[in-house]
Structure formats: C-alpha cells, structure tokens
ROVEXDREN-767440 format. One record per residue (C-alpha): residue number from 0; residue in one letter; x, y, z. Coordinates in Angstrom, 2 decimals. Each point is the difference from the previous one (the first is absolute). Example, Ala and Ser with C-alpha at 12.3 -4.5 7.8 and 13.67 -1.06 7.14 Angstrom:
<atoms>
ATOM     k   r      east     north        up
ATOM     0   a     12.30     -4.50      7.80
ATOM     1   s      1.37      3.44     -0.66
</atoms>
This chain:
<atoms>
ATOM     k   r      east     north        up
ATOM     0   m      0.00      0.00      0.00
ATOM     1   t      1.15      3.55     -0.70
ATOM     2   v     -0.93      3.02      2.07
ATOM     3   s     -0.59      3.48     -1.38
ATOM     4   v     -0.04      3.18      2.03
ATOM     5   v     -0.16      3.73     -0.69
ATOM     6   s      1.03      2.12      2.93
ATOM     7   v      0.52      3.70      0.68
ATOM     8   s      3.11      0.75      2.04
ATOM     9   r     -0.74      1.25      3.49
ATOM    10   h      3.32      1.81      0.28
ATOM    11   l      1.22      1.09     -3.47
ATOM    12   y     -1.39      2.71     -2.23
ATOM    13   v      1.29      2.09     -2.91
ATOM    14   k      0.99      3.64      0.48
ATOM    15   k     -0.57      2.69     -2.62
ATOM    16   n      3.57     -0.40     -1.25
ATOM    17   g     -0.61     -3.71     -0.71
ATOM    18   l      2.05     -1.38      2.90
ATOM    19   l     -1.40     -2.61      2.36
ATOM    20   k     -0.40      1.19      3.56
ATOM    21   y     -0.25     -2.16      3.13
ATOM    22   q     -2.43      0.93      2.76
ATOM    23   e      0.37     -1.93      3.24
ATOM    24   k     -3.59      0.58      1.09
ATOM    25   p     -2.22     -2.31     -2.10
ATOM    26   l     -1.92      1.76     -2.76
ATOM    27   d     -3.76     -0.33      0.29
ATOM    28   v     -0.60     -1.29     -3.53
ATOM    29   n     -1.10     -3.19     -1.74
ATOM    30   l     -1.27     -1.09     -3.42
ATOM    31   s     -3.45      1.38      0.71
ATOM    32   t      1.24      3.47      0.96
ATOM    33   v      3.24      0.46     -1.92
ATOM    34   k     -1.54      1.87     -2.93
ATOM    35   k     -1.46      2.59      2.38
ATOM    36   s      3.36      0.72      1.63
ATOM    37   r      1.83      3.18     -0.90
ATOM    38   r      3.29     -1.87      0.11
ATOM    39   e      1.42     -2.33     -2.62
ATOM    40   h      0.48     -3.31      1.78
ATOM    41   l      2.18     -2.99     -0.76
ATOM    42   v     -1.98     -3.06     -1.16
ATOM    43   y      1.25     -3.60     -0.06
ATOM    44   y     -1.31     -2.72     -2.33
ATOM    45   a      1.22     -3.48      0.86
ATOM    46   l     -0.68     -3.54     -1.22
ATOM    47   r      1.47     -2.69      2.22
ATOM    48   d      0.17     -3.78     -0.09
ATOM    49   a     -1.40     -1.10      3.36
ATOM    50   l      2.09     -3.18      0.15
ATOM    51   t      3.51      1.16     -0.87
ATOM    52   g     -0.17      3.76      0.45
ATOM    53   t      1.25      0.99     -3.45
ATOM    54   f     -1.77      3.12     -1.23
ATOM    55   f     -0.51      2.72     -2.61
ATOM    56   l     -0.08      3.64      1.03
ATOM    57   e     -1.05      3.31     -1.51
ATOM    58   i      0.28      3.30      1.86
ATOM    59   t     -1.78      3.15     -1.09
ATOM    60   t     -1.85      2.93      1.55
ATOM    61   s     -3.62      0.92      0.60
ATOM    62   r      0.16      2.35     -2.99
ATOM    63   a      1.42     -2.58     -2.38
ATOM    64   m     -1.78     -3.18      1.01
ATOM    65   i      0.03     -3.16     -2.09
ATOM    66   p     -3.30     -1.65     -1.00
ATOM    67   l     -0.12     -3.21      2.04
ATOM    68   a     -0.76     -2.10     -3.08
ATOM    69   e      3.08      1.48     -1.69
ATOM    70   f      2.11     -0.80      3.06
ATOM    71   l     -1.15     -3.63     -0.02
ATOM    72   y      0.92     -0.28     -3.67
ATOM    73   r      3.49      1.36      0.68
ATOM    74   a      0.37     -2.34      2.99
ATOM    75   w     -1.08     -3.16     -1.84
ATOM    76   e      1.61      0.74     -3.35
ATOM    77   q      3.03     -2.21     -0.50
ATOM    78   d      3.24      1.93      0.01
ATOM    79   p      3.57     -1.28      0.61
ATOM    80   g      0.68      2.92      2.33
ATOM    81   k     -2.83     -0.85      2.39
ATOM    82   y     -0.28     -2.45      2.89
ATOM    83   i     -3.62     -1.11     -0.42
ATOM    84   w     -2.29     -0.35     -3.02
ATOM    85   g     -2.83     -2.01     -1.53
ATOM    86   l     -3.72     -0.18      0.82
ATOM    87   p     -0.52     -1.72      3.36
ATOM    88   d     -2.93     -2.23      0.91
ATOM    89   s     -1.09      2.49      2.66
ATOM    90   l      0.59      3.54      1.18
ATOM    91   s     -0.58      1.23      3.55
ATOM    92   l     -1.39      3.53      0.13
ATOM    93   p     -0.88      2.36      2.84
ATOM    94   k     -3.73      0.62      0.11
ATOM    95   g      0.47      3.66     -0.80
ATOM    96   l      1.30     -0.87     -3.47
ATOM    97   a     -2.42     -2.79     -0.76
ATOM    98   v     -2.40      2.08     -2.12
ATOM    99   k     -2.12     -1.68     -2.64
ATOM   100   g      1.98      1.40     -2.95
ATOM   101   l      3.18     -1.63      1.33
ATOM   102   l     -1.66     -3.29      0.94
ATOM   103   d     -1.55     -0.30     -3.46
ATOM   104   g      3.40      0.51     -1.61
ATOM   105   l      1.61     -2.67      2.17
ATOM   106   d     -2.85     -2.39     -0.78
ATOM   107   a      0.55      0.55     -3.74
ATOM   108   l      3.63     -1.03      0.54
ATOM   109   n     -1.03     -3.09      2.04
ATOM   110   v      1.72      1.39      3.10
ATOM   111   e     -1.96     -0.67      3.18
ATOM   112   a     -0.35      3.06      2.24
ATOM   113   v      0.50     -0.83      3.69
ATOM   114   l     -1.20      2.47      2.61
ATOM   115   p      1.76     -0.62      3.31
ATOM   116   s     -2.20      0.25      3.08
ATOM   117   s      2.54      2.06      1.95
ATOM   118   g      3.32      1.74      0.01
ATOM   119   f      1.40     -0.39     -3.46
ATOM   120   a      3.29     -0.64      1.75
ATOM   121   a      2.09     -1.25     -2.92
ATOM   122   g     -0.44      3.17     -2.00
ATOM   123   v      0.35      2.34      2.96
ATOM   124   r      3.28     -1.63      1.05
ATOM   125   a      1.37      0.41     -3.51
ATOM   126   i     -0.77      3.74      0.00
ATOM   127   s      1.56      0.42      3.44
ATOM   128   v      3.24     -1.61     -1.19
ATOM   129   v      0.01      2.16     -3.12
ATOM   130   e     -0.42      3.24      1.92
ATOM   131   d      2.63     -0.90      2.59
ATOM   132   n      2.51     -0.66     -2.77
ATOM   133   l     -1.00      3.14     -1.87
ATOM   134   l      0.62      2.14      3.07
ATOM   135   f      3.40     -1.65      0.51
ATOM   136   f      0.90      0.68     -3.63
ATOM   137   m     -1.12      3.63      0.28
ATOM   138   g      2.43      0.33      2.89
ATOM   139   r      2.84     -0.88     -2.37
ATOM   140   t     -1.10      1.95     -3.08
ATOM   141   v     -0.74      3.64     -0.78
ATOM   142   d     -2.22     -0.28     -3.08
ATOM   143   h     -3.32     -0.71      1.66
ATOM   144   r     -2.13      0.52     -3.08
ATOM   145   l     -2.19     -3.00     -0.65
ATOM   146   h      1.29     -0.84     -3.47
ATOM   147   a      3.60      0.09      1.25
ATOM   148   l     -0.81     -2.35      2.87
ATOM   149   n     -1.83     -2.35     -2.33
ATOM   150   l      3.02     -0.16     -2.30
ATOM   151   s      2.68     -0.51      2.62
ATOM   152   w     -1.72     -1.52      3.01
ATOM   153   k     -2.28     -2.74     -1.29
ATOM   154   k      2.85     -2.25     -1.15
ATOM   155   d      1.58      0.17      3.44
ATOM   156   l     -3.38     -0.60      1.64
ATOM   157   y     -0.69     -3.16     -1.98
ATOM   158   r      3.56     -1.19      0.51
ATOM   159   y     -0.20      0.44      3.76
ATOM   160   v     -3.59     -1.07      0.75
ATOM   161   l     -0.04     -2.98     -2.36
ATOM   162   g      3.45     -1.26      1.04
ATOM   163   l      1.54      0.34     -3.46
ATOM   164   r      3.52      0.65      1.29
ATOM   165   r      2.67     -2.58     -0.79
ATOM   166   d      0.53     -0.95      3.62
ATOM   167   e     -3.75     -0.27      0.71
ATOM   168   t     -1.46     -3.49      0.41
ATOM   169   d     -3.65      1.09      0.40
ATOM   170   n     -0.63      1.04     -3.62
ATOM   171   k     -3.76      0.60     -0.14
ATOM   172   y     -0.05      0.36     -3.78
ATOM   173   e      1.61     -3.41     -0.52
ATOM   174   q     -2.49     -1.48      2.48
ATOM   175   w     -2.88      1.52     -1.98
ATOM   176   q      1.42     -1.33     -3.28
ATOM   177   a      0.28     -3.49      1.46
ATOM   178   a     -3.50      0.04      1.50
ATOM   179   w     -2.02      1.90     -2.57
ATOM   180   s      1.70      0.13     -3.37
ATOM   181   g     -2.41     -1.83     -2.25
ATOM   182   q     -2.27     -0.90      2.94
ATOM   183   g     -2.93      2.09      1.11
ATOM   184   t      0.69      2.73     -2.56
ATOM   185   s     -0.91      0.52     -3.63
ATOM   186   a      1.09      2.29     -2.80
ATOM   187   v     -1.21      3.60     -0.02
ATOM   188   p     -2.01      1.07     -3.08
ATOM   189   d      0.95      3.10     -1.96
ATOM   190   r     -0.62      3.31      1.74
ATOM   191   e     -3.20      0.89     -1.86
ATOM   192   s     -1.58     -3.39      0.68
ATOM   193   f      1.14      0.10      3.62
ATOM   194   l     -1.56      3.40      0.72
ATOM   195   s     -3.22     -0.59     -1.95
ATOM   196   g     -1.65     -1.91      2.84
ATOM   197   f      0.41      2.80      2.54
ATOM   198   h     -2.53      2.84      0.10
ATOM   199   e     -0.52      3.22      1.90
ATOM   200   e     -2.52      0.16      2.80
ATOM   201   d     -2.11      3.03      0.78
ATOM   202   e      2.01      0.62      3.15
ATOM   203   p      3.47     -1.53     -0.36
ATOM   204   i      2.00     -0.09      3.22
ATOM   205   a      2.05      3.23     -0.02
ATOM   206   g      0.49     -0.39     -3.72
ATOM   207   v      2.16     -3.08      0.56
ATOM   208   l     -1.65     -2.30     -2.52
ATOM   209   w     -0.20      2.62     -2.71
ATOM   210   v      2.00      3.21     -0.03
ATOM   211   k     -0.89      2.93     -2.18
ATOM   212   k      2.77      1.24     -2.30
ATOM   213   e      0.11      3.40      1.68
ATOM   214   q      0.74     -1.76      3.29
ATOM   215   q      3.07     -1.71     -1.45
ATOM   216   g      2.19      3.08      0.26
ATOM   217   r      3.74     -0.15     -0.44
ATOM   218   r      2.36      2.45      1.56
ATOM   219   e      2.32      1.89     -2.36
ATOM   220   a      3.66     -0.92      0.12
ATOM   221   a      2.32      2.50      1.66
ATOM   222   v      1.34      2.61     -2.39
ATOM   223   w      3.53     -1.31      0.40
ATOM   224   e     -1.06     -3.46     -1.16
ATOM   225   k     -1.19      1.34     -3.34
ATOM   226   e      2.19      0.14     -3.06
ATOM   227   n     -0.33      3.78     -0.30
ATOM   228   w      0.55      1.93      3.19
ATOM   229   p     -1.63      3.39      0.53
ATOM   230   p      2.17      3.05     -0.76
ATOM   231   f      2.29      1.08      2.81
ATOM   232   d     -1.73      2.62      2.13
ATOM   233   e      2.47      1.85      2.19
ATOM   234   k     -2.71      1.38      2.27
ATOM   235   l     -1.42     -3.45      0.74
ATOM   236   y      3.52     -1.41      0.36
ATOM   237   n      0.92      2.62      2.61
ATOM   238   r     -3.23     -0.68      1.87
ATOM   239   a      0.74     -3.73      0.02
ATOM   240   e      3.57      0.61      1.19
ATOM   241   q     -1.24      2.14      2.88
ATOM   242   m     -2.38     -2.75      1.09
ATOM   243   l      2.77     -2.57     -0.11
ATOM   244   a      2.31      2.22      2.04
ATOM   245   g     -2.36     -0.44      2.93
ATOM   246   t      0.62     -3.75      0.24
ATOM   247   d      3.08      0.41      2.18
ATOM   248   d     -2.26     -0.05      3.04
ATOM   249   l     -1.99     -3.04     -1.14
ATOM   250   f      1.10     -3.27      1.56
ATOM   251   n     -3.15     -2.01     -0.72
ATOM   252   r      0.47     -2.15     -3.10
ATOM   253   d     -3.62      0.26     -1.09
ATOM   254   l      0.10      3.80      0.23
ATOM   255   l      3.21      0.11     -2.06
ATOM   256   i     -1.52     -2.20     -2.69
ATOM   257   d     -3.19      2.07     -0.07
ATOM   258   r      1.98      3.22     -0.31
ATOM   259   a      2.11     -1.35     -2.87
ATOM   260   w     -3.10     -1.03     -1.94
ATOM   261   e     -1.64      3.35      0.70
ATOM   262   v      3.07      1.78     -1.31
ATOM   263   l      0.08     -2.09     -3.18
ATOM   264   g     -3.64      0.84     -0.56
ATOM   265   i      1.04      3.65     -0.20
ATOM   266   s      3.17     -0.45     -2.07
ATOM   267   p      1.53     -3.27     -1.25
ATOM   268   y      3.27      1.87     -0.47
ATOM   269   c      0.68      0.03      3.74
ATOM   270   l      2.75     -2.62     -0.10
ATOM   271   d      0.46     -0.36      3.73
ATOM   272   a     -3.61     -1.12      0.38
ATOM   273   f      0.86     -3.01     -2.17
ATOM   274   n      3.23     -0.42      1.93
ATOM   275   m     -1.95      0.06      3.26
ATOM   276   l     -2.38     -2.72     -1.20
ATOM   277   a      2.92     -2.13     -1.18
ATOM   278   g      1.74      0.46      3.33
ATOM   279   e     -3.07     -1.04      2.00
ATOM   280   s     -0.71     -3.10     -2.10
ATOM   281   r      1.25     -3.41      1.09
ATOM   282   i     -0.68     -1.63     -3.37
ATOM   283   l      2.99      0.12     -2.35
ATOM   284   d     -1.93      0.17     -3.29
ATOM   285   e     -2.14      2.81      1.38
ATOM   286   k      3.08      1.93      1.14
ATOM   287   i      1.51     -0.31     -3.48
ATOM   288   y     -3.24      1.18     -1.59
ATOM   289   f     -0.21      3.21      2.03
ATOM   290   y      3.68      0.80     -0.44
ATOM   291   q     -0.52     -0.40     -3.76
ATOM   292   q     -2.89      2.46      0.12
ATOM   293   a      2.20      2.51      1.85
ATOM   294   i      2.77     -0.39     -2.58
ATOM   295   r     -2.50      0.47     -2.81
ATOM   296   a     -1.32      3.19      1.60
ATOM   297   g      3.53      1.31      0.56
ATOM   298   r      1.01     -0.51     -3.60
ATOM   299   m     -3.04      1.95     -1.14
ATOM   300   i      0.63      3.07      2.13
ATOM   301   l      3.81      0.20      0.11
ATOM   302   d      1.88      1.65     -2.84
ATOM   303   e      1.31     -2.53     -2.52
ATOM   304   p      3.65      1.21      0.24
ATOM   305   c     -0.27     -0.32      3.75
ATOM   306   i     -0.39     -3.78     -0.05
ATOM   307   q      1.13     -1.03     -3.48
ATOM   308   g      2.87      2.34     -0.69
ATOM   309   e      3.57      0.09      1.26
ATOM   310   p      0.80     -1.36      3.45
ATOM   311   g     -1.29      2.37      2.62
ATOM   312   h     -0.52      0.55      3.67
ATOM   313   l     -3.72     -0.41      0.37
ATOM   314   w      0.10     -0.39      3.76
ATOM   315   s      1.17      3.61      0.37
ATOM   316   n     -3.36      1.09     -1.47
ATOM   317   i     -2.58     -0.61      2.72
ATOM   318   d     -2.82     -0.16     -2.56
ATOM   319   t      1.51     -3.12     -1.56
ATOM   320   r      0.43     -1.97      3.23
ATOM   321   p     -3.43     -1.70     -0.14
ATOM   322   y      1.01     -1.34     -3.42
ATOM   323   m      3.33     -1.22      1.34
ATOM   324   r     -1.70     -1.65      2.97
ATOM   325   a     -2.34     -1.79     -2.40
ATOM   326   l      2.90     -1.24     -2.12
ATOM   327   k      1.82     -1.31      3.06
ATOM   328   g     -3.08     -1.69      1.45
ATOM   329   h     -0.77     -1.58     -3.38
ATOM   330   a      3.57     -1.28     -0.37
ATOM   331   d     -0.04     -1.53      3.49
ATOM   332   c     -3.29     -1.77     -0.73
ATOM   333   l      1.29     -1.35     -3.30
ATOM   334   r      2.98     -1.44      1.82
ATOM   335   e     -2.20     -1.54      2.69
ATOM   336   a     -2.18     -1.53     -2.71
ATOM   337   g      3.06     -1.70     -1.53
ATOM   338   r      0.01      2.19     -3.12
ATOM   339   k      3.68      0.73      0.44
ATOM   340   e      0.84      1.23     -3.50
ATOM   341   r     -2.81      2.54      0.12
ATOM   342   a      1.10      1.04      3.48
ATOM   343   i      3.59      0.50     -1.18
ATOM   344   e     -1.21      2.26     -2.81
ATOM   345   a     -2.06      2.00      2.47
ATOM   346   y      2.88      0.44      2.46
ATOM   347   e      2.31      1.06     -2.82
ATOM   348   e     -2.58      2.59     -1.09
ATOM   349   l     -0.08      1.37      3.55
ATOM   350   l      3.78      0.41      0.00
ATOM   351   r     -0.14      1.71     -3.39
ATOM   352   l     -2.55      2.51      1.28
ATOM   353   d      1.76      0.51      3.34
ATOM   354   p      3.69     -0.95     -0.11
ATOM   355   a      0.39      1.08      3.63
ATOM   356   d     -2.55     -2.74      0.80
ATOM   357   h     -1.85      1.53      2.94
ATOM   358   q     -2.28     -3.07      0.16
ATOM   359   g      2.71     -2.67      0.19
ATOM   360   a     -0.88     -1.72     -3.27
ATOM   361   r      3.67     -0.97     -0.45
ATOM   362   y     -0.23     -2.43      2.91
ATOM   363   d     -3.00     -1.83     -1.46
ATOM   364   l      1.53      0.04     -3.47
ATOM   365   s      3.25     -1.44      1.34
ATOM   366   a     -1.82     -2.91      1.67
ATOM   367   c     -2.09     -0.65     -3.14
ATOM   368   l      3.08     -0.07     -2.25
ATOM   369   l      1.70     -2.49      2.30
ATOM   370   e     -3.12     -2.20      0.10
ATOM   371   e     -0.21      0.02     -3.78
ATOM   372   g      3.73     -0.59     -0.56
ATOM   373   r      0.40      3.31     -1.84
ATOM   374   d      3.70      0.40      0.80
ATOM   375   e      0.78      2.51     -2.76
ATOM   376   a     -2.90      2.23      1.00
ATOM   377   m      1.20     -0.34      3.58
ATOM   378   r      3.45      1.18     -1.08
ATOM   379   l     -1.52      3.16     -1.47
ATOM   380   l     -2.02      0.61      3.15
ATOM   381   m      3.06     -0.44      2.22
ATOM   382   a      1.91      2.42     -2.22
ATOM   383   r     -2.58      2.62      0.98
ATOM   384   y     -0.71     -0.84      3.63
ATOM   385   g      2.61     -2.56      1.06
ATOM   386   d      2.07      2.44      2.06
ATOM   387   e     -2.89      0.48      2.42
ATOM   388   n      0.75     -1.37      3.46
ATOM   389   s     -3.57     -0.95      0.84
ATOM   390   c     -0.80     -3.50      1.18
ATOM   391   f     -2.30     -0.52     -2.99
ATOM   392   i      2.56      0.74     -2.69
ATOM   393   s      3.05     -1.44      1.75
ATOM   394   y     -1.49     -3.47      0.61
ATOM   395   d     -1.48     -0.22     -3.50
ATOM   396   k      3.33      1.13     -1.41
ATOM   397   a      1.74     -2.75      1.97
ATOM   398   l     -2.38     -2.65     -1.33
ATOM   399   w      0.49      1.27     -3.55
ATOM   400   a      3.81     -0.07      0.45
ATOM   401   f     -0.24     -3.60      1.27
ATOM   402   r     -1.92     -0.97     -3.14
ATOM   403   v      2.03      1.80     -2.66
ATOM   404   t      3.47     -0.67      1.41
ATOM   405   g     -0.48     -3.73      0.39
ATOM   406   g     -0.87     -0.34      3.68
ATOM   407   a      2.07      0.64      3.11
ATOM   408   n      3.22      1.81     -0.85
ATOM   409   e      1.99      3.05      1.07
ATOM   410   r     -2.26      2.45     -1.88
ATOM   411   s     -3.37     -1.41      1.11
ATOM   412   n      1.25     -0.52      3.56
ATOM   413   q      1.05      3.64      0.19
ATOM   414   v     -3.40      1.24     -1.18
ATOM   415   l     -1.81     -2.24      2.48
ATOM   416   a      2.26      1.17      2.84
ATOM   417   e     -1.03      3.58     -0.81
ATOM   418   a     -3.66     -1.01      0.09
ATOM   419   l      0.43     -1.76      3.34
ATOM   420   g      1.55      3.19      1.35
ATOM   421   n     -3.06      1.98     -1.13
ATOM   422   n     -2.47     -2.25      1.80
ATOM   423   e      1.02     -3.03      2.05
ATOM   424   h     -3.59     -1.14      0.58
ATOM   425   v     -0.79     -0.99     -3.59
ATOM   426   p      1.50     -3.54      0.02
ATOM   427   a     -2.28     -1.15      2.83
ATOM   428   f     -3.07      0.81     -2.12
ATOM   429   l      1.39     -1.35     -3.28
ATOM   430   l      1.08     -3.23      1.68
ATOM   431   r     -3.45     -0.27      1.63
ATOM   432   e      1.45      0.00      3.49
ATOM   433   r     -2.44      2.81      0.67
ATOM   434   p     -3.43      0.20     -1.64
ATOM   435   i     -0.79      2.93     -2.26
ATOM   436   p     -2.94      1.82      1.65
ATOM   437   f     -3.37     -0.54     -1.65
ATOM   438   r     -0.58      3.75      0.30
ATOM   439   l      3.17      1.81     -0.94
ATOM   440   p      1.13      2.99      2.09
ATOM   441   d     -1.29      3.41     -1.06
ATOM   442   d      3.44      1.57      0.46
ATOM   443   f      3.60     -0.99      0.64
ATOM   444   g      3.39      1.35      0.98
ATOM   445   i      3.24     -0.45     -1.91
ATOM   446   g      1.52     -3.30      1.05
ATOM   447   d     -2.82     -1.09      2.31
ATOM   448   e     -2.11     -3.17      0.10
ATOM   449   n     -2.99      1.65     -1.65
ATOM   450   e      2.11      0.87     -3.03
ATOM   451   a      1.29     -3.57     -0.12
ATOM   452   a     -3.52     -1.47      0.12
ATOM   453   i     -1.19      2.28     -2.81
ATOM   454   y      3.02     -0.86     -2.14
ATOM   455   a     -0.44     -3.74      0.55
ATOM   456   s     -3.67      0.22     -0.94
ATOM   457   n      0.97      1.72     -3.24
ATOM   458   s      2.97     -2.14     -1.06
ATOM   459   l     -0.34     -3.39      1.71
ATOM   460   q     -1.21     -1.72     -3.17
ATOM   461   a      3.08      1.11     -1.96
ATOM   462   w      2.33     -1.37      2.68
ATOM   463   e     -1.82     -3.31      0.30
ATOM   464   q     -0.06     -0.67     -3.74
ATOM   465   t      3.73      0.70     -0.43
ATOM   466   p      1.85     -3.32      0.57
ATOM   467   g      2.57      0.21      2.79
ATOM   468   a     -0.79      3.60      0.95
ATOM   469   l     -1.45     -0.66      3.45
ATOM   470   e      2.80     -2.42      0.89
ATOM   471   w      2.46      2.71     -1.02
ATOM   472   l     -1.83      2.54      2.15
ATOM   473   l      0.03     -2.38      2.97
ATOM   474   g      3.75     -0.55     -0.35
ATOM   475   m      0.78      3.71     -0.34
ATOM   476   r     -2.11      1.17      2.92
ATOM   477   p      2.12      1.10      2.97
ATOM   478   e     -0.21     -2.20      3.09
</atoms>
C-alpha cells in the first residue's frame, strides 16, 4: 500500500523576497484555510510506500500548488531518477482529500482508495522527517529560495532518509524493489489518459485537487541570474553599499543572510553581498556559485584596463577589494573542490593583479603547485617570493628543493634548516604527532604554534605525497 499526504508547513513560510522563513511558534494554517492566509506558506506533497518507507516528494507553496491528480501522475510515472513508481493496488488517503473527483479518478485507474480510521501516521511521519532535514539543510545554506532548495537539497534528502549511502545497509529503495517491483504495481497510462478520470468538484478542498492557472504563480528569477543584467545605477549601488556597511554589528547568521539578500535586491553590483553569502554558506558548490556571481558583477563595473591590462596593484584601490576578495574566495573553493588546475590559474591571476599579494595567494599557489608536481612553475614562484622568511614559503621551498635536487643533500638540508629556524613547531603537525585543529586559529604570531597548524593544514598533502619527504623531515628535526 502507498500513502499520499498533502500538508501545509506549520513553521515555514515564504517572505516577500522569496526566501523561506522559519517561525518557531506554529502557524495556525491547514489545507482548509491556507488560501485565506495573507502569507505564502510552504506545502509538502508526499507519496510513501507504507512497507519500506521509500517515497516521492514535491515541495511548493500555497500560491503555486500542484493539482493532486498531477502530483499522483508524477509520483507513479516511471523514471530512473525516482525511488518509487507504478500504479499500486491501493492508496491510503486522509479523509480531507478523499473528495469524489479524486476517488472517481482512482477507481478509473483500478487503484483502491483506503480511508484510515485515525491518525494517518505513515504520511505525517514522512512530512516530519522531511521538514527536520530541510531545517538542518537551511542551517548550512544561504540560498533559501524554494527552487534552489529543491535543486540542491532533495538529492541529499533521498540519499540520507532512504539509506542510499555506500556504507548504509538499510537501503529502503532496494527493499522496495525487491518487494514490489513487478508485484502489486502496474504500468502508468499516458498523462492524458491518466488525468481523464479525475474531475473537479463544486468545492474542492483548498484547490488541492484542481488548481486554477492563475494560482500556479512562479516567482521571477533574481536579476543577477538573468543573462542580461540591468544597467549599473550608481545611486542604487551606493544605497546598497550603505546598507551593507551596517552589517559589522550583526552577529546573527540569519540576519546577515537576510541583509545580503535585501542588498542584492537593490543592486546586484554590490559584490560584498555575494561575498557575504558565500562566506556564510557551508556547502561548497553554493560558495563557488556566489563567488562566481561576485566576480561577474566586478568585471561588469570595473574598468577593463583595471583587470585585463598590465599588472597592477588593485589592492591599493579600496573600490576593487570586494572583487579581489571574491577572486580569492573562489580560488580557495576551487582548490577545496579538487579543481587544482583552475585554482592555480585563479591564484596566478591574483598575483598578476596584486604582486604585493596582500591576501596571501602565493602560499596557496605554492601548495597547489607542489601537490600537482608543477616544479617549473614552482621555480618561477620561488624566484619572486622565495627570499621571504615566512614559515609558509620556507617550508614549501624546502620541500621543493628536496624534490628537484634529488632528495636529502647539502642544498635541500640547508633550506630545511632555515625553515626549522623560522618555526620549530611545524614538524609535529606534519608528522601527525599533533592533530591539526578542526577549526583553524583566526590569527597567529610569527613562529608560534598557530602559524604551524595553519601551514600544516595548507601543505600537508604535498608533504605526504612526496616519497621520503617526511622521513627526511623527521631526521633533520633538532632533538
């Protein structure tokens, strides 16, 4: 038996800017009253197999509801990307949805409608799990528009709830396939034939069975997601910048996110609003996306010679710093995502624009070049910055010398001795005698343990993948 439920969220609604908002106090709304509410509420549609727990989910809002017959067609239509399909022998429905127009349609499909006497527990539990996971995901993301959550969150939801992870033994989808594939289900007719048996009643429940076209509204995409951005308006830009300047006193993550979205609604050219969203996100793909939007905005408002011409000193111009911050954040995310070649190109671009390297891109570039075995590029980088006595350059320089001079020898030993003199705490972290902190220090002093931990976090991979390097380090470390 499958169970179908349509439920209005008691805690989530949609604000005027399109972002979902959580309200701790339960909202006094249900399917019978949702159309009368002034707010746009979140609405869940779920179809769940009562035996195994596998399910199909659609999420929309009270102003863009899905006709229930259409939802059932989507749920039962066979699709390789879904985890349940096919006409079942029976469908359990809450009494509130069991109107004649729906029952007639199910009867035409030879699907028995079952009206539970109490509770409707299976469906309610499914919605509760969905909302709990949605709230958790919202705590990690910054794009809380419904279409963005549908795109990025549903895959993770199915993967987690249905046990689809590699190390998971309780795979609900595989259990459903074994129990029901070819048993208790039948093929779904074409869409027109499927929907022909359903009909509108005089008083459909909250418009759930049939939804008028004007009720199926879709929110416009943000201006910065369109191919053609609006012309740059300096007045709006200055207004947006002033609003963003007031975020220094905001320590609440939700307030920061709301302010950034409000600013972008005024001017999409406010780069630091994108940078703020990227910085608050805990999802790597989302971080990359917002940094890319900031870079796009920067390239549209900065003078072409400023960023494409001869090497310059962009950091000295305060107006270009949001663009530089976006480039650095984007490069770091590319590296974290394993897209090393792209990251190297991005770090090299940062050094071209700001040879003095106020953001420390040379340290990340150095580690990337060592990880990728780019010894010639490393030689050019050391020619520019190799005389620096910092822990970050001196240890990377020592590792590079070990690699290009054939291992431990007078030259490489000398370079490593200089590095050890700059910070004696590094070997303990590289040799894993001390764990690298999960949360790296916010600041450090020259030669202290914080500096060593930050360096090891940045360059450990390069040391570990260089044969013999850690044994060499262990032998050279002073007693």
